[in-house]
DRENDO-1510 file (C-alpha; in Angstrom, 1 decimal, always signed):
<recs>
REC; n; res; u; v; w
REC; 1; MET; -2.1; +45.8; -1.7 .
REC; 2; GLU; -5.2; +47.6; -2.9 .
REC; 3; GLN; -3.7; +47.8; -6.4 .
REC; 4; GLU; -3.0; +44.0; -6.4 .
REC; 5; LEU; -6.5; +43.3; -5.2 .
REC; 6; SER; -7.9; +45.5; -7.9 .
REC; 7; PHE; -6.0; +43.7; -10.6 .
REC; 8; TYR; -7.0; +40.3; -9.2 .
REC; 9; GLN; -10.7; +41.3; -9.1 .
REC; 10; GLN; -10.4; +42.6; -12.7 .
REC; 11; GLY; -9.0; +39.2; -13.7 .
REC; 12; LEU; -11.9; +37.4; -12.2 .
REC; 13; ALA; -14.4; +39.7; -13.8 .
REC; 14; LYS; -12.8; +39.4; -17.3 .
REC; 15; ALA; -12.6; +35.6; -17.0 .
REC; 16; LYS; -16.2; +35.4; -16.0 .
REC; 17; ALA; -17.1; +37.6; -19.0 .
REC; 18; GLY; -15.1; +35.4; -21.4 .
REC; 19; ASP; -12.3; +37.9; -22.0 .
REC; 20; ARG; -9.5; +35.3; -21.4 .
REC; 21; TYR; -6.6; +37.4; -22.8 .
REC; 22; GLY; -7.7; +40.4; -20.7 .
REC; 23; ALA; -8.0; +38.1; -17.6 .
REC; 24; VAL; -4.4; +36.8; -18.2 .
REC; 25; GLN; -3.2; +40.4; -18.4 .
REC; 26; ALA; -5.0; +41.4; -15.2 .
REC; 27; PHE; -3.7; +38.4; -13.3 .
REC; 28; SER; -0.2; +39.1; -14.6 .
REC; 29; ASN; -0.5; +42.7; -13.3 .
REC; 30; ALA; -1.5; +41.4; -9.9 .
REC; 31; ILE; +1.4; +39.0; -9.8 .
REC; 32; ALA; +3.8; +41.8; -10.8 .
REC; 33; VAL; +2.6; +43.9; -7.8 .
REC; 34; SER; +2.9; +40.9; -5.4 .
REC; 35; PRO; +3.3; +37.2; -6.3 .
REC; 36; ASP; +0.1; +35.6; -4.9 .
REC; 37; PHE; -1.2; +32.0; -4.8 .
REC; 38; ALA; -4.7; +32.8; -6.0 .
REC; 39; ALA; -3.5; +34.9; -8.9 .
REC; 40; TYR; -1.1; +32.2; -10.1 .
REC; 41; TYR; -3.9; +29.6; -9.8 .
REC; 42; GLN; -6.5; +31.6; -11.6 .
REC; 43; ARG; -4.1; +32.6; -14.4 .
REC; 44; GLY; -3.2; +28.9; -14.7 .
REC; 45; LEU; -6.9; +28.0; -15.2 .
REC; 46; VAL; -7.3; +30.7; -17.9 .
REC; 47; LEU; -4.1; +29.6; -19.7 .
REC; 48; PHE; -5.3; +26.0; -19.7 .
REC; 49; ASP; -8.5; +27.2; -21.4 .
REC; 50; LEU; -6.4; +29.1; -24.0 .
REC; 51; GLY; -4.4; +25.9; -24.7 .
REC; 52; ASP; -1.2; +27.2; -23.2 .
REC; 53; HIS; -0.4; +24.0; -21.3 .
REC; 54; GLN; +3.2; +24.8; -20.4 .
REC; 55; GLY; +2.2; +28.2; -19.1 .
REC; 56; ALA; -0.6; +26.7; -17.1 .
REC; 57; ILE; +1.6; +24.1; -15.5 .
REC; 58; ALA; +4.2; +26.8; -14.7 .
REC; 59; ASP; +1.5; +28.8; -12.9 .
REC; 60; TYR; +0.2; +25.7; -11.0 .
REC; 61; ASN; +3.8; +24.9; -9.9 .
REC; 62; GLN; +4.1; +28.4; -8.5 .
REC; 63; ALA; +0.8; +28.2; -6.8 .
REC; 64; ILE; +1.7; +24.9; -5.1 .
REC; 65; GLU; +5.0; +26.3; -4.1 .
REC; 66; LEU; +3.2; +29.1; -2.3 .
REC; 67; HIS; +0.5; +26.8; -0.9 .
REC; 68; PRO; +1.5; +23.1; -0.8 .
REC; 69; GLN; -1.8; +21.9; +0.7 .
REC; 70; ALA; -4.0; +23.5; -2.1 .
REC; 71; ILE; -5.9; +20.4; -3.2 .
REC; 72; ASP; -7.7; +22.4; -6.0 .
REC; 73; VAL; -4.3; +23.1; -7.7 .
REC; 74; TYR; -3.3; +19.4; -7.7 .
REC; 75; ILE; -6.7; +18.6; -9.2 .
REC; 76; ALA; -6.3; +21.2; -11.9 .
REC; 77; ARG; -2.8; +20.2; -12.7 .
REC; 78; SER; -3.8; +16.5; -12.9 .
REC; 79; MET; -6.7; +17.4; -15.3 .
REC; 80; LEU; -4.2; +19.2; -17.6 .
REC; 81; ARG; -1.8; +16.3; -17.6 .
REC; 82; ILE; -4.6; +13.9; -18.4 .
REC; 83; ALA; -5.6; +16.1; -21.3 .
REC; 84; ILE; -2.0; +16.0; -22.7 .
REC; 85; GLY; -1.6; +12.2; -22.0 .
REC; 86; GLN; +0.8; +12.4; -19.1 .
REC; 87; LEU; -1.2; +9.8; -17.1 .
REC; 88; PRO; +1.5; +8.5; -14.6 .
REC; 89; ILE; +2.3; +12.2; -13.7 .
REC; 90; ALA; -1.4; +13.0; -13.4 .
REC; 91; GLN; -1.8; +10.0; -11.1 .
REC; 92; ALA; +1.0; +11.4; -8.9 .
REC; 93; ASP; -0.9; +14.7; -8.6 .
REC; 94; ILE; -4.2; +12.9; -7.8 .
REC; 95; ALA; -2.3; +10.9; -5.1 .
REC; 96; GLN; -1.2; +14.2; -3.6 .
REC; 97; ALA; -4.8; +15.4; -3.6 .
REC; 98; LEU; -6.0; +12.3; -1.9 .
REC; 99; GLU; -3.3; +12.5; +0.7 .
REC; 100; ILE; -4.7; +16.0; +1.6 .
REC; 101; ASN; -8.4; +14.7; +1.4 .
REC; 102; PRO; -8.9; +11.0; +1.1 .
REC; 103; LYS; -12.7; +11.6; +0.5 .
REC; 104; SER; -12.2; +13.9; -2.5 .
REC; 105; ALA; -14.9; +12.7; -4.9 .
REC; 106; ILE; -13.4; +14.6; -7.9 .
REC; 107; ALA; -10.0; +13.1; -7.2 .
REC; 108; HIS; -11.4; +9.6; -7.3 .
REC; 109; GLN; -13.3; +10.4; -10.4 .
REC; 110; LEU; -10.1; +11.6; -12.2 .
REC; 111; LEU; -8.2; +8.6; -11.0 .
REC; 112; GLY; -10.9; +6.3; -12.4 .
REC; 113; LEU; -10.5; +8.2; -15.8 .
REC; 114; THR; -6.7; +7.5; -15.8 .
REC; 115; TYR; -7.2; +3.8; -15.1 .
REC; 116; LYS; -9.8; +3.7; -17.8 .
REC; 117; GLN; -7.4; +5.3; -20.3 .
REC; 118; GLN; -4.7; +2.8; -19.3 .
REC; 119; ASN; -7.2; -0.1; -19.8 .
REC; 120; GLN; -7.1; -1.1; -16.2 .
REC; 121; ILE; -10.7; -2.0; -16.1 .
REC; 122; ASP; -11.0; -3.5; -12.6 .
REC; 123; LYS; -9.3; -0.5; -11.0 .
REC; 124; ALA; -11.3; +2.0; -13.1 .
REC; 125; ILE; -14.7; +0.4; -12.1 .
REC; 126; ALA; -13.7; +0.3; -8.4 .
REC; 127; THR; -12.5; +3.9; -8.4 .
REC; 128; TYR; -15.5; +5.2; -10.3 .
REC; 129; LYS; -17.8; +3.4; -7.8 .
REC; 130; LYS; -15.9; +5.0; -4.9 .
REC; 131; ALA; -16.3; +8.4; -6.5 .
REC; 132; ALA; -20.0; +7.8; -7.1 .
REC; 133; SER; -20.5; +6.9; -3.4 .
REC; 134; LEU; -18.7; +10.0; -2.3 .
REC; 135; PHE; -20.7; +12.2; -4.6 .
REC; 136; LEU; -23.8; +10.5; -3.2 .
REC; 137; GLU; -22.8; +11.4; +0.3 .
REC; 138; LEU; -22.4; +15.0; -0.9 .
REC; 139; ARG; -25.9; +14.8; -2.5 .
REC; 140; ASP; -24.3; +15.6; -5.8 .
REC; 141; GLU; -26.6; +13.5; -7.9 .
REC; 142; ASN; -25.4; +14.7; -11.3 .
REC; 143; ASN; -21.7; +13.8; -10.7 .
REC; 144; CYS; -22.8; +10.6; -9.0 .
REC; 145; ARG; -24.8; +9.7; -12.2 .
REC; 146; ARG; -21.8; +10.6; -14.4 .
REC; 147; CYS; -19.6; +8.2; -12.4 .
REC; 148; ILE; -22.2; +5.4; -12.7 .
REC; 149; GLU; -22.4; +6.1; -16.5 .
REC; 150; SER; -18.6; +5.9; -16.7 .
REC; 151; TYR; -18.3; +2.5; -15.1 .
REC; 152; LYS; -21.4; +0.7; -16.4 .
REC; 153; PRO; -19.9; +0.2; -19.9 .
REC; 154; LEU; -16.7; -1.0; -18.3 .
REC; 155; GLU; -18.5; -3.7; -16.3 .
REC; 156; ALA; -19.9; -5.1; -19.5 .
REC; 157; LEU; -16.3; -5.8; -20.5 .
REC; 158; LEU; -15.6; -8.0; -17.5 .
REC; 159; PRO; -16.4; -11.7; -17.6 .
REC; 160; THR; -18.2; -11.7; -14.3 .
REC; 161; SER; -21.3; -13.8; -13.7 .
REC; 162; LEU; -24.5; -12.6; -12.1 .
REC; 163; GLN; -23.6; -14.9; -9.1 .
REC; 164; ASP; -20.3; -13.0; -8.7 .
REC; 165; VAL; -22.2; -9.6; -8.7 .
REC; 166; PHE; -24.6; -10.8; -6.0 .
REC; 167; LYS; -21.7; -12.2; -4.0 .
REC; 168; ASN; -19.9; -8.8; -4.1 .
REC; 169; VAL; -23.1; -7.0; -3.1 .
REC; 170; GLN; -23.7; -9.4; -0.2 .
REC; 171; GLN; -20.1; -8.8; +1.0 .
REC; 172; LYS; -20.7; -5.0; +0.9 .
REC; 173; ILE; -23.9; -5.4; +2.9 .
REC; 174; ASP; -22.2; -7.6; +5.5 .
REC; 175; ASN; -19.4; -5.0; +5.8 .
REC; 176; CYS; -22.1; -2.2; +6.2 .
REC; 177; ASP; -20.9; -0.6; +2.9 .
REC; 178; TYR; -24.5; +0.2; +2.1 .
REC; 179; THR; -23.9; +3.1; -0.3 .
REC; 180; ASN; -21.7; +1.0; -2.7 .
REC; 181; ALA; -24.1; -2.0; -2.4 .
REC; 182; LEU; -27.0; +0.4; -3.3 .
REC; 183; ILE; -25.1; +1.7; -6.4 .
REC; 184; ASP; -24.4; -1.9; -7.6 .
REC; 185; LEU; -28.1; -2.9; -7.0 .
REC; 186; ASN; -29.4; +0.2; -8.8 .
REC; 187; TRP; -27.3; -0.7; -11.8 .
REC; 188; LEU; -28.3; -4.4; -11.6 .
REC; 189; ILE; -32.0; -3.5; -11.6 .
REC; 190; GLN; -31.6; -1.1; -14.5 .
REC; 191; ILE; -30.1; -3.8; -16.7 .
REC; 192; ASP; -32.4; -6.5; -15.4 .
REC; 193; PRO; -35.7; -5.0; -14.1 .
REC; 194; LYS; -37.3; -8.4; -13.4 .
REC; 195; ASN; -34.6; -9.7; -11.1 .
REC; 196; SER; -36.5; -10.4; -7.8 .
REC; 197; LYS; -33.3; -11.1; -5.9 .
REC; 198; ALA; -31.9; -7.7; -6.8 .
REC; 199; PHE; -35.1; -6.0; -5.5 .
REC; 200; CYS; -35.0; -8.1; -2.4 .
REC; 201; LEU; -31.4; -7.2; -1.6 .
REC; 202; ARG; -32.0; -3.5; -2.4 .
REC; 203; GLY; -35.0; -3.6; -0.1 .
REC; 204; LEU; -32.8; -5.0; +2.7 .
REC; 205; THR; -30.1; -2.3; +2.0 .
REC; 206; LEU; -32.7; +0.5; +2.1 .
REC; 207; GLY; -34.1; -0.9; +5.3 .
REC; 208; LYS; -30.6; -0.8; +6.9 .
REC; 209; MET; -30.2; +2.8; +5.6 .
REC; 210; GLY; -33.5; +3.8; +7.3 .
REC; 211; ASP; -35.6; +4.1; +4.1 .
REC; 212; THR; -38.6; +2.2; +5.3 .
REC; 213; GLN; -40.9; +3.2; +2.4 .
REC; 214; GLY; -38.3; +2.3; -0.2 .
REC; 215; ALA; -37.6; -1.0; +1.5 .
REC; 216; ILE; -41.3; -2.0; +1.5 .
REC; 217; LYS; -41.7; -1.0; -2.1 .
REC; 218; ASP; -38.8; -3.1; -3.2 .
REC; 219; LEU; -40.0; -6.0; -1.1 .
REC; 220; ASN; -43.5; -5.9; -2.6 .
REC; 221; GLN; -41.9; -5.9; -6.1 .
REC; 222; ALA; -39.7; -8.8; -5.3 .
REC; 223; LEU; -42.7; -10.9; -4.0 .
REC; 224; PHE; -44.7; -9.9; -7.1 .
REC; 225; LEU; -41.9; -11.1; -9.4 .
REC; 226; ASP; -41.2; -14.4; -7.6 .
REC; 227; PRO; -43.6; -15.1; -4.7 .
REC; 228; GLN; -42.4; -18.7; -4.2 .
REC; 229; ASN; -38.6; -18.0; -4.1 .
REC; 230; LEU; -37.1; -18.9; -0.7 .
REC; 231; GLU; -34.5; -16.2; -0.9 .
REC; 232; VAL; -37.2; -13.6; -1.5 .
REC; 233; GLN; -39.3; -14.9; +1.3 .
REC; 234; LEU; -36.3; -14.9; +3.6 .
REC; 235; GLY; -35.6; -11.4; +2.4 .
REC; 236; ARG; -39.0; -10.3; +3.5 .
REC; 237; GLY; -38.4; -11.5; +7.0 .
REC; 238; LYS; -35.0; -9.8; +7.1 .
REC; 239; ILE; -36.5; -6.5; +5.9 .
REC; 240; ARG; -39.3; -6.6; +8.5 .
REC; 241; VAL; -36.6; -7.0; +11.2 .
REC; 242; GLU; -34.7; -4.0; +9.8 .
REC; 243; ILE; -37.8; -1.8; +9.7 .
REC; 244; GLY; -38.8; -2.7; +13.3 .
REC; 245; ASP; -41.4; -5.4; +12.7 .
REC; 246; ALA; -39.6; -8.2; +14.4 .
REC; 247; GLN; -42.8; -10.0; +15.5 .
REC; 248; GLY; -44.1; -10.0; +11.9 .
REC; 249; ALA; -40.7; -11.3; +10.8 .
REC; 250; ILE; -40.9; -14.2; +13.3 .
REC; 251; SER; -44.3; -15.1; +11.9 .
REC; 252; ASP; -42.8; -15.2; +8.4 .
REC; 253; PHE; -39.9; -17.4; +9.7 .
REC; 254; ASN; -42.3; -19.7; +11.5 .
REC; 255; GLN; -44.1; -20.4; +8.2 .
REC; 256; LEU; -40.8; -21.0; +6.4 .
REC; 257; ILE; -39.6; -23.4; +9.1 .
REC; 258; ARG; -42.7; -25.5; +8.6 .
REC; 259; GLU; -41.8; -25.7; +4.9 .
REC; 260; TYR; -38.0; -26.0; +5.2 .
REC; 261; PRO; -37.3; -27.5; +8.7 .
REC; 262; SER; -33.6; -28.3; +7.7 .
REC; 263; ASN; -32.6; -24.8; +6.6 .
REC; 264; PRO; -30.1; -23.2; +9.1 .
REC; 265; GLU; -30.5; -19.7; +7.6 .
REC; 266; ILE; -34.1; -19.5; +8.7 .
REC; 267; TYR; -33.3; -20.4; +12.3 .
REC; 268; SER; -30.5; -17.9; +12.3 .
REC; 269; ASP; -32.7; -15.1; +10.9 .
REC; 270; ARG; -35.4; -15.9; +13.4 .
REC; 271; ALA; -32.8; -15.8; +16.2 .
REC; 272; LYS; -31.9; -12.3; +15.1 .
REC; 273; ALA; -35.5; -11.3; +15.2 .
REC; 274; TYR; -35.8; -12.6; +18.8 .
REC; 275; LEU; -32.8; -10.6; +19.7 .
REC; 276; LYS; -34.6; -7.4; +18.5 .
REC; 277; LEU; -37.3; -8.3; +21.0 .
REC; 278; LYS; -34.8; -9.1; +23.7 .
REC; 279; GLU; -36.0; -12.7; +23.9 .
REC; 280; TYR; -32.5; -14.0; +24.5 .
REC; 281; ARG; -33.3; -17.5; +25.5 .
REC; 282; SER; -35.4; -18.1; +22.3 .
REC; 283; SER; -32.6; -16.5; +20.3 .
REC; 284; ILE; -30.0; -18.8; +21.8 .
REC; 285; GLU; -32.2; -21.8; +21.1 .
REC; 286; ASP; -32.6; -20.9; +17.4 .
REC; 287; PHE; -28.9; -20.2; +17.0 .
REC; 288; SER; -28.2; -23.7; +18.5 .
REC; 289; ARG; -30.7; -25.3; +16.0 .
REC; 290; ALA; -28.9; -23.5; +13.2 .
REC; 291; LEU; -25.5; -24.7; +14.5 .
REC; 292; ALA; -26.8; -28.3; +14.6 .
REC; 293; LEU; -27.4; -28.0; +10.9 .
REC; 294; ASN; -24.4; -25.9; +9.9 .
REC; 295; GLN; -21.3; -25.5; +12.1 .
REC; 296; SER; -20.2; -22.0; +10.9 .
REC; 297; PRO; -18.0; -19.6; +12.7 .
REC; 298; GLN; -20.5; -16.7; +12.1 .
REC; 299; LEU; -23.2; -18.7; +13.8 .
REC; 300; PHE; -21.0; -19.3; +16.8 .
REC; 301; SER; -20.2; -15.6; +16.9 .
REC; 302; ASP; -23.8; -14.7; +16.7 .
REC; 303; ARG; -24.8; -17.1; +19.5 .
REC; 304; ALA; -21.9; -15.7; +21.6 .
REC; 305; GLU; -23.4; -12.2; +21.3 .
REC; 306; ALA; -26.8; -13.5; +22.3 .
REC; 307; LYS; -25.4; -15.4; +25.3 .
REC; 308; TYR; -23.6; -12.2; +26.4 .
REC; 309; ASP; -26.8; -10.2; +26.3 .
REC; 310; TYR; -28.5; -13.0; +28.2 .
REC; 311; GLY; -25.8; -12.8; +30.9 .
REC; 312; ASP; -24.1; -16.1; +30.1 .
REC; 313; LEU; -20.5; -14.8; +30.0 .
REC; 314; LYS; -18.8; -18.2; +30.2 .
REC; 315; GLY; -21.0; -19.6; +27.4 .
REC; 316; ALA; -20.3; -16.4; +25.3 .
REC; 317; ILE; -16.6; -16.8; +25.7 .
REC; 318; ASP; -16.7; -20.5; +24.8 .
REC; 319; ASP; -18.7; -19.8; +21.6 .
REC; 320; TYR; -16.3; -17.0; +20.5 .
REC; 321; GLN; -13.4; -19.3; +21.1 .
REC; 322; GLN; -15.0; -21.8; +18.7 .
REC; 323; ALA; -15.5; -19.1; +16.1 .
REC; 324; ALA; -11.9; -17.9; +16.5 .
REC; 325; ASN; -10.5; -21.4; +16.0 .
REC; 326; MET; -12.5; -21.8; +12.8 .
REC; 327; TRP; -11.6; -18.4; +11.4 .
REC; 328; PHE; -8.0; -19.1; +12.1 .
REC; 329; ASN; -8.1; -22.4; +10.3 .
REC; 330; GLN; -9.8; -20.6; +7.4 .
REC; 331; SER; -7.0; -17.9; +7.4 .
REC; 332; MET; -9.6; -15.2; +8.1 .
REC; 333; LEU; -7.3; -13.3; +10.4 .
REC; 334; ASP; -9.3; -10.1; +10.7 .
REC; 335; ARG; -12.3; -12.0; +12.0 .
REC; 336; TYR; -10.0; -14.2; +14.1 .
REC; 337; ARG; -8.4; -11.1; +15.8 .
REC; 338; TYR; -11.8; -9.6; +16.3 .
REC; 339; ALA; -13.0; -12.7; +18.1 .
REC; 340; ILE; -9.9; -12.8; +20.3 .
REC; 341; ASP; -10.4; -9.2; +21.3 .
REC; 342; ARG; -14.0; -10.0; +22.3 .
REC; 343; ILE; -12.8; -13.1; +24.3 .
REC; 344; ASN; -10.1; -11.0; +26.2 .
REC; 345; LEU; -12.6; -8.2; +26.9 .
REC; 346; TRP; -15.3; -10.6; +28.2 .
REC; 347; GLN; -12.7; -12.7; +30.1 .
REC; 348; ALA; -11.7; -9.7; +32.1 .
REC; 349; GLU; -15.4; -8.9; +32.8 .
REC; 350; LEU; -16.0; -12.5; +33.9 .
REC; 351; THR; -13.0; -12.5; +36.2 .
REC; 352; LYS; -14.2; -9.2; +37.8 .
REC; 353; GLN; -17.8; -10.6; +38.1 .
REC; 354; THR; -16.5; -13.8; +39.7 .
REC; 355; LYS; -14.5; -11.8; +42.3 .
REC; 356; ASP; -17.4; -9.6; +43.1 .
REC; 357; GLU; -19.7; -12.7; +43.6 .
REC; 358; GLN; -17.1; -14.3; +45.9 .
REC; 359; LYS; -16.9; -11.1; +47.9 .
REC; 360; GLN; -20.7; -10.9; +48.2 .
REC; 361; GLN; -20.9; -14.6; +49.2 .
REC; 362; ALA; -18.2; -14.2; +51.9 .
REC; 363; LYS; -20.0; -11.1; +53.2 .
REC; 364; ALA; -23.3; -12.9; +53.3 .
REC; 365; ALA; -21.8; -15.9; +55.1 .
REC; 366; ALA; -20.2; -13.6; +57.6 .
REC; 367; THR; -23.5; -11.8; +58.2 .
REC; 368; VAL; -25.4; -15.1; +58.7 .
REC; 369; ASP; -22.7; -16.4; +61.1 .
REC; 370; LEU; -22.9; -13.1; +63.0 .
REC; 371; MET; -26.7; -13.3; +63.2 .
REC; 372; GLN; -26.7; -16.9; +64.4 .
REC; 373; MET; -24.2; -16.4; +67.3 .
REC; 374; PRO; -25.7; -15.1; +70.6 .
REC; 375; SER; -24.8; -11.6; +71.7 .
REC; 376; LEU; -22.5; -11.1; +74.7 .
REC; 377; GLN; -25.4; -9.7; +76.6 .
REC; 378; LEU; -27.5; -12.9; +76.0 .
REC; 379; GLN; -24.6; -15.1; +77.0 .
REC; 380; GLN; -24.2; -13.1; +80.3 .
REC; 381; ARG; -27.9; -13.4; +81.0 .
REC; 382; LEU; -27.8; -17.2; +80.7 .
REC; 383; LEU; -24.6; -17.5; +82.9 .
REC; 384; ALA; -26.3; -15.3; +85.5 .
REC; 385; LEU; -29.3; -17.6; +85.6 .
REC; 386; VAL; -27.0; -20.7; +86.1 .
REC; 387; SER; -24.8; -19.0; +88.7 .
REC; 388; GLY; -21.9; -18.7; +86.2 .
REC; 389; ASN; -21.7; -22.4; +85.5 .
REC; 390; MET; -20.9; -22.7; +81.8 .
REC; 391; ALA; -21.2; -26.5; +81.9 .
REC; 392; ILE; -24.8; -26.3; +83.0 .
REC; 393; ALA; -25.6; -23.7; +80.4 .
REC; 394; GLN; -24.1; -25.8; +77.6 .
REC; 395; ARG; -26.0; -28.9; +78.9 .
REC; 396; LEU; -29.3; -26.9; +78.8 .
REC; 397; ILE; -28.6; -25.7; +75.2 .
REC; 398; ASP; -27.8; -29.3; +74.1 .
REC; 399; ILE; -31.1; -30.5; +75.5 .
REC; 400; ALA; -32.9; -27.8; +73.6 .
REC; 401; LYS; -31.1; -28.8; +70.4 .
REC; 402; GLN; -32.2; -32.4; +70.8 .
REC; 403; GLU; -35.8; -31.4; +71.4 .
REC; 404; GLN; -35.9; -28.8; +68.5 .
REC; 405; PRO; -33.3; -29.6; +65.9 .
REC; 406; ASN; -32.2; -27.5; +62.9 .
REC; 407; MET; -32.8; -24.1; +64.5 .
REC; 408; PRO; -30.4; -21.2; +64.5 .
REC; 409; GLU; -27.8; -21.2; +67.4 .
REC; 410; ILE; -29.2; -18.0; +68.9 .
REC; 411; TRP; -32.7; -19.5; +69.1 .
REC; 412; TYR; -31.5; -22.1; +71.6 .
REC; 413; TRP; -29.8; -19.6; +73.8 .
REC; 414; GLN; -33.0; -17.4; +73.8 .
REC; 415; LYS; -35.2; -20.5; +74.6 .
REC; 416; VAL; -33.1; -21.6; +77.5 .
REC; 417; VAL; -33.0; -18.1; +79.0 .
REC; 418; PHE; -36.8; -17.8; +78.5 .
REC; 419; ASP; -37.5; -21.1; +80.1 .
REC; 420; LEU; -35.2; -20.4; +83.2 .
REC; 421; GLU; -36.7; -16.9; +83.7 .
REC; 422; SER; -40.2; -18.3; +83.4 .
REC; 423; ASP; -39.5; -21.0; +86.0 .
REC; 424; ARG; -38.3; -18.3; +88.5 .
REC; 425; GLN; -41.4; -16.4; +88.1 .
</recs>
């Protein structure tokens, strides 16, 4: 074992020093002593550098046989196959790597390269963007930049309009895919540094990601470029909500409503600002104003959430049912199923709440009844005072009720007893 380790260490040292042939010999000696995954893998890497593709593949095959979950070997073998033009087989290796680790940034990057070489532009762009976002998560800015530089020229080949780009970005923001939205917006600002909407959306995205300074900086730039643009003005309010200035956002929306009283989006955005302040009634009223101008399922959904927070479970369920019906008619089944799940959850909560309230009401009623009825001791005192004649006792109670109506039952018994005892004194 020591001899094998010695040969393996020699191989690593020689490879590092640039002595590839010496490294191959050392790794071969290590394998001769005891076939080992690491020695096969390292020898495969050196053979690839030497141009011995068949030998490298043979070593990678041996390494995978010894260690089937070794993602690095699949990556290395796919790189070799890309180099020799075996793209479908390379994609199979990449698929194996992604099965082991779906968030492998290098695997997505290599897959993007294969799509690019096969002229599958849409897939190449999407895969490079995925790789860029994963590298960004790893804080690997260099590789992230390489991915961006790989897909940028490809996007120029697509006949997409600027409106389509913004639509895709907005969808990513709505789906909380902020990293990919940020990558797209960075690219858009680079090719069009005077696009106020891009700065506005990037500011909103940065705000959602917690970068307050970056959000404000982009907001100021957007307003500088186009101070009268409604979307930019709306964006400022949205950003102020994201960075915790809900009251300032409401002031912005109030001004916009004076200028655009028939714009449902302004009411909707102000409603969300009120939600941040937990002013649920005001939020519900604004969502209702927005719905009066635009019957959209998202607005019903948003108002449902506000009603739930306010404590109006029945109203919340009704609103989500409206949203569910509209999403079903629009074939938006994911949103429909989400709404149905919320309805079922809240219906169960409402049923439990109703039962609890009924129990409390019954308990309260029983307590009131118990408090109103005279005790056995009080009844016995009255009967003793009228020599046990219940008819006389009842007559005296009826007279007291005529004289002092609408008093609790026990009050009349106490009054009659008090009057009789006072007379006897």
